C-alpha positions in Angstrom: 47.6 -40.5 52.0 49.0 -41.6 55.0 49.2 -44.6 57.1 49.9 -43.9 60.6 51.4 -46.4 63.2 50.7 -44.8 66.7 49.5 -41.4 67.9 46.1 -41.6 66.3 45.3 -44.2 63.6 43.6 -43.4 60.9 41.3 -44.8 58.1 42.4 -43.8 54.6 40.4 -44.3 51.5 42.8 -45.3 48.5 42.1 -45.5 44.8 42.4 -49.2 44.0 45.9 -48.2 42.1 46.9 -45.7 45.1 49.8 -46.1 47.9 50.1 -46.1 51.5 52.8 -44.1 52.8 54.5 -44.9 56.3 55.8 -42.1 58.3 59.2 -41.8 59.6 59.2 -43.1 62.9 61.4 -45.2 65.5 62.5 -48.8 64.0 59.9 -51.4 63.9 61.2 -54.8 64.1 58.1 -56.8 62.9 55.1 -55.5 61.2 52.4 -57.8 61.3 50.1 -57.5 57.9 46.7 -58.3 57.9 44.2 -58.3 54.9 40.4 -57.9 55.5 38.0 -58.9 53.1 34.1 -59.9 54.4 35.6 -60.8 57.6 35.6 -57.9 59.9 34.8 -59.9 62.9 37.5 -62.5 62.4 39.9 -59.7 61.9 39.0 -58.2 65.0 39.3 -61.4 67.2 42.6 -61.8 65.2 43.9 -58.3 66.6 42.9 -59.2 69.7 45.0 -62.0 70.1 47.8 -60.1 68.8 47.3 -57.3 71.5 48.7 -59.6 73.8 51.6 -60.3 71.8 52.5 -56.9 71.7 53.2 -56.6 75.1 55.2 -59.0 75.0 57.2 -57.9 72.1 56.9 -54.1 72.1 58.9 -54.2 68.5 55.7 -55.5 66.9 53.2 -53.2 65.0 50.1 -54.3 63.1 48.9 -52.7 59.6 45.2 -53.7 58.5 44.5 -53.5 54.8 40.4 -53.3 54.6 40.3 -54.6 51.2 37.3 -53.1 49.3 34.4 -55.3 51.1 32.3 -52.3 50.4 30.2 -52.0 53.7 30.8 -50.6 57.1 33.7 -53.0 57.6 36.4 -50.2 57.9 34.4 -48.4 60.5 33.7 -51.3 62.5 37.5 -52.2 62.6 39.0 -48.7 63.2 36.0 -48.5 66.3 37.5 -51.6 67.8 41.1 -50.2 67.3 39.8 -47.3 68.8 37.6 -48.4 71.7 40.2 -51.2 72.8 43.3 -48.6 72.9 45.4 -50.3 70.0 45.9 -47.3 68.5 49.7 -47.1 69.7 50.6 -50.2 67.7 47.9 -51.1 65.2 47.0 -48.9 61.9 44.0 -49.4 59.2 44.4 -48.5 55.6 41.1 -49.2 53.4 41.2 -49.9 49.5 38.1 -48.7 47.6 38.4 -52.2 45.8 39.6 -55.6 46.3 42.8 -56.3 45.4 43.1 -59.6 46.0 45.5 -61.0 49.0 48.6 -60.1 46.9 47.4 -56.7 46.2 46.2 -56.0 49.9 49.2 -57.2 51.4 51.4 -55.0 49.0 49.8 -51.5 49.4 51.3 -52.1 53.0 54.6 -53.9 52.0 55.2 -51.5 49.4 55.6 -48.4 51.6 57.2 -50.2 54.6 60.0 -51.2 52.5 60.5 -47.8 51.0 60.7 -46.5 54.8 63.6 -44.9 55.8 64.3 -47.6 58.4 62.0 -50.4 57.1 61.1 -53.3 59.5 63.5 -56.2 59.9 60.3 -58.8 59.5 57.2 -58.9 57.7 54.4 -61.1 59.3 51.7 -62.0 56.7 48.9 -63.2 58.8 45.3 -64.1 57.8 42.4 -62.5 59.4 40.8 -66.1 60.5 43.8 -67.0 62.7 44.2 -66.5 66.4 47.7 -66.0 67.8 48.7 -68.1 70.7 50.9 -66.7 73.1 54.7 -65.9 72.2 54.3 -67.1 68.6 55.5 -63.8 67.3 58.4 -64.1 69.8 59.5 -67.5 69.2 59.3 -67.0 64.8 61.2 -63.6 65.7 64.0 -65.4 67.6 64.1 -68.1 65.3 64.8 -65.5 62.4 67.4 -63.5 64.5 69.5 -66.7 65.1 69.3 -68.2 61.6 70.2 -65.5 59.0 70.3 -67.9 56.2 66.6 -68.3 56.4 64.1 -66.1 54.4 61.0 -67.2 55.6 59.5 -69.1 58.5 56.2 -70.6 59.1 54.6 -71.4 62.4 52.6 -74.7 63.4 49.0 -74.3 62.3 46.2 -75.5 64.4 42.2 -76.1 64.7 40.4 -74.4 67.8 40.4 -77.9 69.3 44.1 -78.2 69.3 44.8 -80.5 66.5 47.2 -80.0 64.1 46.8 -78.7 60.7 49.4 -79.4 58.0 51.3 -76.2 57.0 54.8 -77.4 55.9 54.7 -78.6 52.2 56.6 -79.7 49.5 56.9 -78.0 45.6 54.3 -79.3 43.2 55.4 -81.5 40.5 53.4 -83.1 37.8 53.7 -86.6 40.0 52.0 -84.7 42.7 49.4 -83.0 40.8 48.3 -86.4 39.6 48.5 -87.8 43.3 46.2 -85.4 45.0 43.8 -85.6 42.1 43.6 -89.4 42.3 44.1 -89.7 45.9 44.3 -93.5 45.5 46.0 -95.4 48.5 48.6 -97.5 46.5 49.4 -94.5 44.3 50.1 -92.2 47.1 52.3 -95.0 49.0 54.2 -95.0 45.7 54.4 -91.1 45.2 54.9 -90.6 49.1 58.2 -88.4 48.5 56.2 -86.2 46.3 53.0 -85.2 48.2 52.9 -81.7 48.7 51.2 -81.8 52.1 53.4 -84.7 54.1 52.3 -85.7 57.8 52.8 -83.4 60.5 56.1 -83.1 62.3 56.8 -81.8 65.5 60.4 -80.5 65.2 61.8 -77.5 63.5 62.7 -78.1 59.6 63.6 -77.0 56.3 60.5 -77.3 54.3 59.6 -76.0 50.3 57.1 -73.7 51.5 54.8 -72.8 54.0 51.0 -71.9 54.5 50.6 -68.0 54.0 48.3 -67.9 56.8 50.9 -67.0 58.8 54.6 -66.6 57.3 57.1 -64.5 58.3 59.4 -63.0 55.7 63.0 -61.4 56.1 63.1 -57.7 54.8 65.9 -58.9 52.3 63.9 -61.6 51.0 61.4 -58.8 49.6 64.7 -56.5 48.7 65.9 -59.3 46.9 63.1 -60.6 44.9 60.3 -58.5 44.8 56.6 -58.4 46.8 53.8 -60.7 46.0 53.0 -61.4 42.5 49.6 -59.2 42.3 49.2 -61.4 38.8 48.0 -64.1 40.8 45.3 -61.9 43.1 44.8 -65.0 45.9 46.0 -68.2 45.5 49.4 -70.0 45.1 51.0 -66.8 46.4 52.4 -68.3 49.3 54.3 -71.2 47.2 55.1 -68.8 44.5 56.9 -66.6 47.2 58.8 -69.3 48.7 59.8 -70.8 45.2 61.1 -67.4 44.0 63.1 -67.1 47.5 64.5 -70.3 47.4 65.7 -69.8 43.9 67.2 -66.5 45.6 69.1 -68.5 47.5 66.9 -68.2 51.0 65.6 -71.0 52.7 62.2 -71.7 54.3 61.5 -73.7 57.5 59.3 -74.7 60.0 58.6 -73.7 63.5 56.2 -75.7 65.3 56.8 -73.9 68.4 55.5 -71.1 67.4 51.2 -72.0 67.1 48.6 -70.0 65.5 44.9 -71.3 65.4 43.4 -71.3 61.3 39.7 -71.4 61.3 39.8 -73.4 57.8 37.1 -71.8 55.5 35.6 -69.0 58.1 36.7 -66.4 55.0 36.3 -68.6 52.2 33.4 -70.2 53.2 34.8 -73.6 51.9 34.9 -76.3 54.7 35.5 -80.0 54.9 31.7 -80.3 55.5 30.5 -77.4 53.0 32.3 -77.8 49.8 31.8 -75.2 47.2 32.9 -74.8 43.6 36.5 -73.4 43.1 35.9 -69.9 42.0 37.6 -69.2 38.5 40.4 -67.2 39.6 41.8 -70.2 41.5 42.2 -72.2 38.2 43.8 -68.7 36.4 46.6 -68.6 39.5 47.1 -71.9 39.1 48.1 -71.8 35.1 50.1 -68.5 36.0 52.2 -70.1 39.1 53.2 -73.2 37.0 53.8 -71.3 33.7 56.0 -68.3 35.2 57.8 -70.6 37.4 58.1 -73.7 35.6 57.8 -73.1 31.7 55.7 -74.6 29.1 56.3 -78.3 29.3 56.1 -79.0 33.0 52.9 -77.1 33.0 51.8 -79.1 30.3 52.6 -82.4 32.1 51.2 -81.3 35.1 47.9 -80.2 33.5 47.8 -83.4 32.1 48.6 -85.2 35.4 45.8 -83.5 37.2 43.1 -84.1 34.4 43.8 -87.8 34.2 43.9 -87.9 37.9 40.9 -86.1 38.5 38.8 -87.9 35.6 40.0 -91.3 37.2 38.7 -90.1 40.7 35.4 -89.3 39.5 35.2 -92.4 37.9 35.9 -93.9 41.1 33.2 -92.1 42.6 30.5 -93.2 40.1 31.5 -96.8 40.5 32.0 -97.3 44.0 29.6 -94.6 45.1 32.3 -93.1 47.5 31.4 -89.6 49.2 32.8 -86.8 47.3 34.3 -83.9 49.0 36.2 -82.5 46.2 35.1 -79.4 44.3 32.3 -80.1 42.0 34.2 -78.1 39.2 37.6 -79.3 39.7 38.0 -81.5 36.8 36.1 -79.2 34.6 37.6 -76.2 36.0 41.3 -77.7 35.3 40.6 -78.8 31.7 38.8 -75.1 31.5 42.1 -73.2 32.0 44.9 -75.9 31.1 47.3 -74.9 28.5 45.8 -77.3 26.1 42.8 -75.1 25.8 44.6 -71.4 27.0 47.7 -71.7 25.2 50.6 -70.9 27.2 50.9 -67.4 27.6 51.5 -66.5 31.0 48.4 -64.0 32.0 47.5 -61.8 34.8 44.4 -63.3 36.9 41.5 -61.8 36.4 40.0 -59.8 39.3 36.7 -60.8 39.9 35.4 -57.4 41.0 35.7 -55.6 37.7 35.8 -59.4 35.4 33.1 -59.1 32.8 
């Protein structure tokens, strides 16, 4: 089963654990990896924005994983590739089942890393994004000029050009409490612990960047391994950046590289359309904390989040304040906390096969 990067792209149906194999071709400097699940139209729009980038940076290639949507998404994406003449730089591979964000990326990353001449950089890109002109070129140049940087994120923006926070701090028990309570006084006292600080317009080092657009140096994956498939979908970006940090790689934010992020278009969860968080979100949160920080840290983080969410819920009841938080945030956090589930590091259950 092959994944081709030119000269006639193909749709390849894979079993859920089957590998994709990259053929030996001339070196690819940047491989853009896109995982599609139920958003074929957005994926095609994203590819349209990348088409111009390929003209500016001919060393760029794109691989799309159709991640087990179960409809005609693979056929539609392949048709767009063929009809628009993208076959020289874009390939499609299809999985028979949903492997999550991590598995969907890894099905492309793994054979690319095993190739005779693997790409220098991998750009993990959400399908609900539109790449602004020169964004890939800017990120690539930044990585070339800063060999100590392992991961670089871009400036995220809304369709109207306003910014989105995409450079973050690592989570702590204090940040879990602040993020759950959202009380002005507490937030001011813990301002240096807030996970999503205000947007800065200059290039700077940060703890982690949004996985919606993240350029990763090949040596990082060689050093620490690929995405943690045990997470399935959530917490994969901060997990990757934390593991890279512990291996000595820096993460930087490069705001000059701009990418539009259509927040909520892929998940259906927006500021005005708040839905319950899926069970695998809470499972991924638990796995991320336990696997990276251990039992005591996780217990403190769970306690801080539960107390903060409970106080927030009380505040909403007493003040009739509008509540835009997921309706199951407190219940889900309690249910998946180490106090009820124990301290074993579990793999997130795939919702497609979960009984």
